[in-house]
N, C-alpha and C positions, 0 to 999 in steps of 0.2 A: 250195227251200232245204233242204240236208241238215242233220243235227243239229249237226255241227261248225260250219257257217256260222252257224247260228242262235245257238249258244252264244258264238261269238267276235265276232259283229258288235257294233259300238259299244263295244268294249273297248280299253283302252290296251295291255294286256299279259296274256298267259296263261303261267303258269309250271307245267309246260312244256306246249307244244302236243302233243308226242308222248305224254306221260302223259294228256292229256285225251282224245286219240283212243283210247288204250287203255281209259280209263275209260268212254267212251261205248259201247264194244263189250260191256261187262259187263251182265248182266240187271238187276242192282240197283246203284244208285249214288245217293249222298247228298250234298247240299250245304247249306251254311248261310250266313247273313249275320247279323250282330248290330247292334242299334240301341239306343242309350241312349234311355229314355223321354223324349219331347219333348212340350212343349205344342202344338207345331205340326208337322204333317208337310208338307214343302215340296218344291219341285222337285228339290232336291239329293237327297232320299230316293228320288225316282222313278227316278233313274239306276240304282241297285242294285235297286230293286223290280222294274223292267222286265226287268233281267237275270235275276232269279230266275224271273220268269214264262217267260222264254226257256228257262231250264234245266228247269223243270217240263215244258214242251212237248216238250223233248228227252228226257224219261224219267226225270229226276232226282226223287228224293224230297227235298222242301224243308223245312228247318227254319229258323224265324226266332227268334233269341234276343233277348228283350226285356231288355236288359242293365242292370237297375236298380242292381246292385252296381258295375258299371263307372262309372256316372254318379256314384255315391256317392264314388268314389276321386278324382274330379277336384276340385281346390280351388275352382274356380269354380261348382261345383254343390253347393249345400247339401243335406243330407239332407232329404228331403221326405216327409211323411206321405201325399202324394198320388201317390207313385210307382206304387203299384198301380193307381190310377185312370187315371193317364197311360198306363201300359202297356196297359190294356184299351182305352183310347181309340185308341191307336196301332194295336193289333191290328184294331180295326174299320175304321180308315182303310185299312190295308194290304189288308184283305179287299175293301173297296170299290174299291181300285185294281187288283184282279185276283188277289191272293195268297189264293186259297181252296183248300181241301183241302190245306193244308200244316200242319206241326206248329209250334205256338207254345210256346216254353218261356220261363218267367220266370227270369231269371238267378239270383235268390236261391233258387229251388227246386232249381236244378242245383248251385250253388256252395257251399252251406252244408252240406257233408257230408264225412266223413272221407277218402274216397278222393280227392275233388277237392283238398282242402286239402293232402293228402300229396303229390300230383303237383305242386302249386304250389311247395311247399318243395323238392322234388327238382329241379325246373327252375331254381329260383333259385340252387341250388348251382353250376350250370353256366354261368350267364349273368353276365357281368361288369356292373358298374355302368355302364361306359362304353357297352356294347352296349345295355343297357336304356334309357339316356338317348337314344342316337341313334335308337332305334326309336320314341320318343315325339316326336321333333322336329317331325314333320308333323301329329301327332295332338293333342298336348297344348297347353295354353296356359301362360303364366307359367313357361316352361322355363328362364328365366334363374336362377330359384331353385326348382328342382323339389322336390316333397315325396316322401317314401318311398312314399307311396300311388301316386304316378305311376309309380314303378318296378315296382310290383306289377301295374299295369294290363296291360302287354303280356304278362307271364307268365301272368296269368289268361286272356288271350285265346288263348294257346297251349293252355292246359289246356281251354278250351272246345271247341276243335277235337277234342281227344282224347276228352273225356268224352261229347260229343255223338255220337261215332262216325261222323263224316262223312268223305267222301273228298275234298271240295273246299270252299274257302272263297271267298266273294265279298266284295269291298270296294272302296272307292275306292283310287286309286293311293297315297294317303297312308298306306294300311295296309301298303304293301309291305314295309317293314323288319320289322314285326312278323310278317308271314307268312314271311318268310325265316328268322327265328329259329325258327319252328315247324317248317319244313321241315329245318332243320339239327339241332334237338334232340329232336324228338318220337321219331324212330327209336331214340334211345338208351334209350327206355323202352317199346319194342316197339309203338309207334304208327306208322302210315304217315305219310310226308310228304304233306301235302295238295297237291292241285292248287290253284293260286291264280289267280283271275280278277279282274283289276283294271279298274275303270271310270274314266272321267274324273271330275275334280272340277268341279262347277259353281260358278262365282263367284256371290257375292251381289251385290245391287244397289249396294254400295259398293266393288266391285272386290275384296273379300276372300272367302274361302270362305263359301259360304252356310251359315248356322247360325241356328237358332231363338233361341239365346241372344244373338246379335248383332243381331237385329231387321232383318236385311238380306235377307230371304227373300220369296218368293212362295208363300203357303200354298195347299194343295189346297182349302182351305175359302174362299179369298178370291173375292169376287164379281168379275165382269167389270170393274165400275167401280173396285173396289179395286186390281185389277191394273193397270188403265190408270194410275191415279194414282201407283202405286208406280214404274212404268216411266218416267213423266214426271219423277219426281224422282231417278231413278237416275244413278249416275256413268257417263257415256257420252261420253268424249272421241272425237271423229271420227277422230283420227290413230291410234287404237289398234284394230287389227283385231279383237281378241278382248275388246272391252269387254263388261261384263256383259249389256247388252240385246241386243247382236248374238249373244252366246254362247247365249242361251236358245233361239234359233230352231233351230239345227242339232243341239242337244244331244239325246241319246237319253232324254229324260224324259217325253215325252208318250206315253200309251197308244195303241195302234192302234185304229182303228175297230172297234166291236163286231162280232164274227163274222168279222173279217178277220185271222186269226192269222198269215197269211203275208205281210202287206204289208211292204214294205221302205222305204216313204217316210220321209225324214228320217234315214236310216242315216248315221252318221258313220264314216268309215274312218280307220284309224290314220295319223297324220301321221308321215312318216319323220324329221322333225326334233325329235320329242318325246324328251326325255332321261328315261330310265327309272331312272336310278341316282342 
């Protein structure tokens, strides 16, 4: 398997493939993904974690942003004194899942400085309220009555890409609209448009997006017995091909066997009928 095949396997979309090929040819290339600190790391996280492992194997320098300030901006997430401990716990989970020898950055360490805040304000002057709202449609909750903080969220994510100095961004396909804003506006401030690598979204056991805040997840810390009980109670209608239980098996979230970095079992190929817009 060549580097391009490794990086693009089990993805929904790459924007753009030509830019990715050019980036792969460079001696130094950097990629990041961001995660809000969570009490549980679950199978939904593993989809992007495994993609970062692929990218590291393809020669990328990997940065993981532990986005504590992004979590603070969401109305359903109360400010927590435990965010630092959660971020450290998440880092150790990610390392256990294979993300070793990567750069871990705490969001508040990156974002609470003058240059970062200035870029956020500059970007906010260019982005309309309507565009910011649309970019959060797939990411935020309670979007019928969005808060101002939710409009800041995508702009900060754009600034993260710039200030981390990365060439590419990895996220679920729900991040697409935010990434497209970054591609459109970052060049206006002399930052390159990032290559964007989008992975599938794994449904939770209730048929909605898997999320630790919704309690519909399978945790990486769950025992075999706990996983079995959760699956037995899951929303699993036989007439729906992509019900949550069946979706777990082909999804690209399970790590390869130790020492077998080239194995391709379980690879999910892009479906031609998936709508990306």
